[in-house]
N, C-alpha and C positions, 0 to 999 in steps of 0.2 A: 703874183702868187709866188712866194719864194719856195725853194725846193728844199724838203727837210730830209736830209740824210743820215743814214744810222752811223753813229760813232761805233757801235758795237761792232757791225759787220765791216765796216771799213777797217778797223783794227787788225782782223786776223789776216789782212792781205798785206803783202810787203810793199814799200814806199814808192817804188818805182811804178809808173803808169803803165809801162809796157810789160811788166812783169806782173801779172796777177795770180801767180801760185800761193795758196794759202801758206801761212806760217804755221807749222805743225804744232809749236808749243803754244800758240794762242787758241789754235782750234781746240787743243786737248784741255786748255785752262777753261774754257767757254763750256766744253763738252762735261767737264766735271761739275761746274756750276749749276747747268741744266739738270744733271742726273740729281744732284742735291735738292733742287726745287721740286723735281718730281717725287723724290723720297719722302720728302716733309710734308708735301701735298696729300700723298697716299696714306698718311697716318691719320688725317681727318676726312678726306673724301675717298669714300669706297666705291667701286665699281664705276668710275667715270673715266676710265683711262683715255678713251677717245676724245672727249671733251677737253680734258687736261691738256694731252697733246695737240689739239687744235689750238688751243689758246696760246700754248707756247710758241708755236708757228707764227701766229698771228703778232704774238709779242715781238719775235725776232723780225718780222717784216714791218714793225711799226703800223701794223693794222688793227682792225677791230673785228669783232664777231656779232653776227646777228644769230642768236639761239632761239630757235623755235622748240617749245617744248610746254607740257602741262605744268601746273604748279606742283611743288613738292618733290622735284627731281634734283635739288642741291645746286640750283643755278646760283643763288645768293652766297651759298656756303663757298662754292668754289672760289668765287671773286674775292670773297673776304678772306680765304686762306692764303691765295696768292699775295695779297697785301700782308698779311701777316709775316708770310714766309720770306718776302723779299724786303720787307721793312718800308712799305709804302703807305698811303693813306688810302683808304676805301671810303667810297660813298654810294649811297642808293638813293635813285630817284624815282619814285613812283609816278608812272605818267597818267594823268586824268584828262577829261574832257576839260577842265577848267585850269589846267597848267599854263602858265605864261612863260614865254622866253626869259624874262628876268628871273623866275624862279629857279632857272637853272643856271644861268649866268651870273647874276647878281645884279646889283642896282646901286645908285647913288642916294644916300638917304642924309637928311639933315640932322645934326647932332647939336640938340639945343645947348647943353653943358659946355660944348666947345665953340658954338657959334660958328659952326662949318659944316661943309658938307663932306661926308665920308663915303667910302667905297665899300660895300658889304659884298664880299664875294659869296658866290652860289656854290652849291654842291659839285659844279663840274670841275673845280679846282682840287682834284684828288687824283693820285696816280691811277687808281682802279675804280671805274665807275660802272654800276650796274643801272641800265636804264630799263626798268621793269615796265614790260608791256607798252613799249613805245609808241604802237600803233593805236593807243587809246586817246592820244592828245590830236590837237589840230595840226594841220601842216605847218603852220608859223612856228610853233614849238618845236617840231621835229627839226625844221630848219635852222633852229639856233643849236640844236644839238648836232646837227651834220656840219654846220659851219665849225664848231669847236673840234669837231673829229678830224676834219680837213685840214685846216689852218693851224691847229694846236695853239690857238689863241682866241681870246675873247675880249671884245670891245664893251666896256662899261662906261657910260657918260662918254667924255672924250677921250678917254684913255684905253690903251690897248695892253693887254697883259698876257703875258705867255703862261701856257698851262705846263704843269711839271713834267719833268721827264724822270721815267717812263709814264707815257699817259696812253690808257687803253680803255675803252669802252666795251662791255658786253651789253648789246641790246637783246631783249626778249620780246617774244610775242607768244601768245597763247592761241594754238591752232583750233581749238575746240571753240570756245566762245568768240562768236563773231560779231554779236550785237552790239553797236555803238563804237565801232572801230573805224579808223581811217586806213586806207591802202597806202602802204608803204612805196615811195618811188623806188623803182628797179636799180 
């Protein structure tokens, strides 16, 4: 497993390993960018300051978020807005009992016109992914998502493909409806 370090966080510190004081100009530059992202997001998403701030913290740490909430509280809108504001690509995956790992990651398919096999990348190849009701799919499918989140890469056929940077997943689960769901690993 290779270590994935943030270029963003690393850039705000001086180059010497023994001197970990932040470069104030870089800190102010990133603060300005983050404030602009918040400002633009507030124009579309109203009343979700805590969630927006949490997502920004997760993005800075190159992490992901599991959000528990009832339908209709703007979860999808938030991720779509982040993609628009930052110029990234957005994708939504509705998790269901019949969802397969290849429905997320992609597959190798035969193209008759070209007389060759081609890779069809799945919806995980986006900067911002919402995994809606992630606990509705079988553990095998959840595992494919978790692997992509951890490794930031996906294997399709015999080839490994890097996921885009930034890569952020917001998984959701509905706390009210619990019939037909799988327990998520802790």
